[in-house]
C-alpha positions as CSV (number, residue, x, y, z in Angstrom):
1,M,-29.7,71.0,-80.6
2,P,-27.2,68.3,-79.7
3,G,-24.9,69.1,-82.6
4,E,-24.9,72.8,-81.7
5,R,-24.1,72.0,-78.1
6,T,-21.2,69.8,-79.2
7,Q,-19.8,72.5,-81.4
8,R,-20.2,75.1,-78.7
9,S,-18.4,72.8,-76.2
10,L,-15.6,72.3,-78.8
11,R,-15.2,76.0,-79.2
12,D,-15.1,76.5,-75.5
13,D,-12.5,73.8,-75.1
14,L,-10.5,75.3,-77.9
15,G,-10.8,78.7,-76.3
16,V,-9.3,77.4,-73.0
17,T,-6.6,75.5,-74.9
18,L,-5.6,78.6,-76.8
19,S,-5.6,80.7,-73.7
20,L,-3.3,78.3,-71.9
21,N,-0.9,78.0,-74.9
22,T,-0.5,81.8,-75.2
23,E,0.5,82.5,-71.7
24,P,3.8,84.5,-71.2
25,A,7.0,82.5,-70.8
26,G,7.5,81.2,-67.3
27,G,3.9,80.5,-66.7
28,S,2.7,77.2,-65.3
29,G,-0.3,76.7,-67.5
30,L,-2.4,76.2,-64.4
31,D,-5.5,78.2,-63.4
32,H,-4.5,80.1,-60.3
33,R,-8.2,79.9,-59.1
34,K,-7.9,76.1,-58.7
35,G,-4.9,76.4,-56.3
36,P,-5.0,77.2,-52.5
37,R,-6.0,80.8,-51.9
38,R,-3.1,83.0,-50.7
39,R,-3.4,86.3,-49.0
40,G,-1.3,89.0,-47.3
41,E,2.5,88.4,-47.0
42,V,2.3,84.9,-48.5
43,L,0.9,86.3,-51.8
44,E,3.1,89.3,-51.8
45,S,6.2,87.2,-51.4
46,A,5.1,85.0,-54.3
47,I,4.6,88.0,-56.5
48,L,7.9,89.6,-55.5
49,A,9.7,86.3,-56.2
50,A,8.0,86.0,-59.6
51,A,9.0,89.5,-60.4
52,F,12.6,89.0,-59.6
53,D,12.7,85.7,-61.6
54,E,11.2,87.5,-64.5
55,L,13.8,90.2,-64.2
56,V,16.6,87.7,-64.3
57,E,15.0,85.8,-67.2
58,V,13.8,88.5,-69.6
59,G,15.1,91.8,-68.2
60,Y,13.2,95.0,-67.2
61,A,12.3,96.0,-70.8
62,A,10.4,92.8,-71.4
63,L,8.9,92.4,-68.0
64,T,5.1,92.9,-67.7
65,M,2.6,92.7,-64.9
66,E,0.8,89.9,-66.8
67,R,4.0,87.8,-67.0
68,V,4.6,88.3,-63.3
69,A,0.9,87.4,-62.4
70,V,1.2,84.2,-64.5
71,R,4.4,83.2,-62.9
72,A,3.1,83.9,-59.4
73,R,-0.1,82.0,-60.2
74,T,-2.3,84.9,-59.3
75,S,-4.4,87.4,-61.1
76,K,-3.1,90.6,-62.7
77,A,-5.6,92.6,-60.6
78,A,-4.0,91.1,-57.5
79,V,-0.6,92.5,-58.6
80,Y,-2.0,95.9,-59.5
81,R,-3.7,96.2,-56.1
82,R,-0.3,96.1,-54.4
83,W,1.9,97.9,-57.0
84,P,0.7,100.6,-59.4
85,G,3.2,99.6,-62.1
86,R,6.2,97.4,-63.0
87,A,8.8,100.0,-61.9
88,E,7.5,100.0,-58.3
89,L,7.2,96.2,-58.3
90,V,10.7,95.6,-59.7
91,L,12.3,98.0,-57.2
92,E,10.5,96.3,-54.3
93,A,11.6,92.9,-55.6
94,C,15.2,94.1,-55.8
95,R,15.1,95.5,-52.3
96,E,13.8,92.2,-51.0
97,R,16.7,90.4,-52.5
98,G,19.3,92.8,-51.1
99,I,20.4,93.9,-54.6
100,I,20.6,97.5,-53.5
101,E,21.9,97.2,-49.9
102,V,25.4,97.9,-48.6
103,D,26.8,98.2,-45.1
104,L,27.9,101.6,-43.9
105,P,31.7,101.5,-43.5
106,D,33.2,102.7,-40.2
107,T,37.0,102.3,-40.3
108,G,37.7,105.6,-38.6
109,A,39.3,107.2,-41.6
110,L,37.8,108.7,-44.8
111,R,40.1,107.0,-47.3
112,T,39.5,103.5,-45.9
113,D,35.8,104.1,-45.5
114,V,35.4,105.1,-49.1
115,I,37.6,102.2,-50.3
116,D,35.5,99.8,-48.2
117,L,32.2,101.2,-49.7
118,L,33.5,100.9,-53.3
119,R,34.6,97.4,-52.7
120,Q,31.1,96.5,-51.5
121,I,29.5,98.0,-54.5
122,S,32.0,96.4,-56.8
123,A,31.2,93.0,-55.3
124,K,27.5,93.5,-56.0
125,M,28.4,94.4,-59.6
126,A,30.5,91.2,-60.0
127,S,27.9,88.9,-58.5
128,P,25.0,87.4,-60.5
129,L,23.1,90.5,-59.5
130,G,25.4,92.6,-61.7
131,G,23.5,91.8,-64.9
132,I,20.3,93.0,-63.3
133,L,22.0,96.2,-62.1
134,R,23.4,96.9,-65.6
135,G,19.9,96.4,-67.1
136,L,18.3,98.7,-64.6
137,L,20.9,101.4,-65.2
138,T,20.5,101.1,-68.9
139,E,16.7,101.7,-68.5
140,L,17.3,105.0,-66.8
141,T,17.9,106.6,-70.2
142,R,14.8,105.1,-71.8
143,D,12.2,105.4,-69.1
144,P,12.0,108.8,-67.3
145,A,9.4,107.6,-64.8
146,F,11.6,104.7,-63.9
147,A,14.7,107.0,-63.6
148,T,12.8,109.1,-61.1
149,L,11.9,106.1,-58.9
150,I,15.5,105.0,-59.1
151,R,16.7,108.3,-57.8
152,E,14.1,108.4,-55.1
153,R,14.4,104.8,-53.8
154,M,17.9,103.6,-54.7
155,Y,19.8,106.8,-54.1
156,H,21.0,105.6,-50.7
157,V,23.1,102.8,-52.2
158,G,26.1,104.9,-53.2
159,P,25.7,108.7,-53.0
160,S,23.7,108.9,-49.8
161,T,25.9,106.3,-48.0
162,I,29.1,108.1,-49.0
163,L,27.5,111.4,-47.8
164,T,27.2,109.8,-44.3
165,V,30.9,108.7,-44.6
166,L,31.8,112.3,-45.5
167,E,29.7,113.8,-42.7
168,R,31.7,111.6,-40.2
169,A,34.9,112.8,-41.9
170,V,33.8,116.4,-41.4
171,E,33.2,115.7,-37.7
172,R,36.8,114.3,-37.5
173,G,38.2,117.3,-39.2
174,E,39.4,115.4,-42.3
175,V,37.5,117.4,-44.9
176,D,35.8,120.8,-45.2
177,A,32.0,120.8,-44.7
178,Q,31.6,122.5,-48.1
179,V,32.5,119.2,-49.8
180,L,29.1,117.8,-48.7
181,G,27.2,120.1,-51.1
182,S,29.6,119.8,-54.0
183,R,29.9,117.4,-56.9
184,R,33.1,116.1,-55.3
185,A,30.9,114.3,-52.7
186,T,29.7,111.6,-55.2
187,V,32.5,111.5,-57.7
188,A,33.9,108.2,-56.3
189,T,30.7,106.3,-56.7
190,D,30.0,108.0,-60.1
191,L,33.4,106.9,-61.4
192,L,32.9,103.3,-60.1
193,R,29.5,103.1,-61.9
194,N,31.1,104.4,-65.1
195,E,33.8,101.8,-64.8
196,F,31.2,99.1,-64.5
197,L,29.1,100.3,-67.5
198,L,32.1,100.9,-69.8
199,F,34.4,98.0,-68.9
200,G,32.4,95.5,-67.0
201,V,33.5,93.3,-64.1
202,P,35.5,92.4,-62.2
203,I,36.7,95.8,-61.3
204,A,40.3,95.6,-60.2
205,D,41.0,96.5,-56.6
206,E,43.8,98.8,-57.8
207,T,41.2,100.7,-59.9
208,I,39.1,101.2,-56.8
209,V,42.2,102.5,-54.8
210,D,43.1,104.8,-57.8
211,I,39.6,106.3,-57.8
212,V,39.8,107.1,-54.2
213,D,43.3,108.5,-54.2
214,D,42.9,110.5,-57.3
């Protein structure tokens, strides 16, 4: 009947309206199916950018695959086809933005190499990326699966890089090779991370030098 069709249409319209109004924050309110179809690297770049923006805006704890999909104007299924979960997606987004990259120092001496490395890490912590780093480090104690991924995929940022520095120092005869397998190998980066978490930024240069010399 005409009246029934009108009511059904009204319900359908209301359903669409409610769906659009309850999208996660950061969404455009647009149906991604009506936009130009994106594939491959173009779509992946859009998803990674959306994930990083969500991380900046709401933090890792509140980030969801649905929010990222809405922000990237794609489907949640498209996100899951590329990343099995938010931890993998977030780490990839951080890697793309260089949040976890440092240059390998090569000054020719152990002391100055380590100081250079700690200065680089400190600069990352003091940049706008520092808030993201703090949030990710905090989540390590709450999410065991995320902590495992951090150890597997971000380990090279401090500890592994300093091991390379120490290996070169061993070759030069500056330190004993036994240091490489001891807790002393990563104590400098561990202390810098603790300084960051406990006292914030900026980390004074004299603090970095004290860490290395002590």
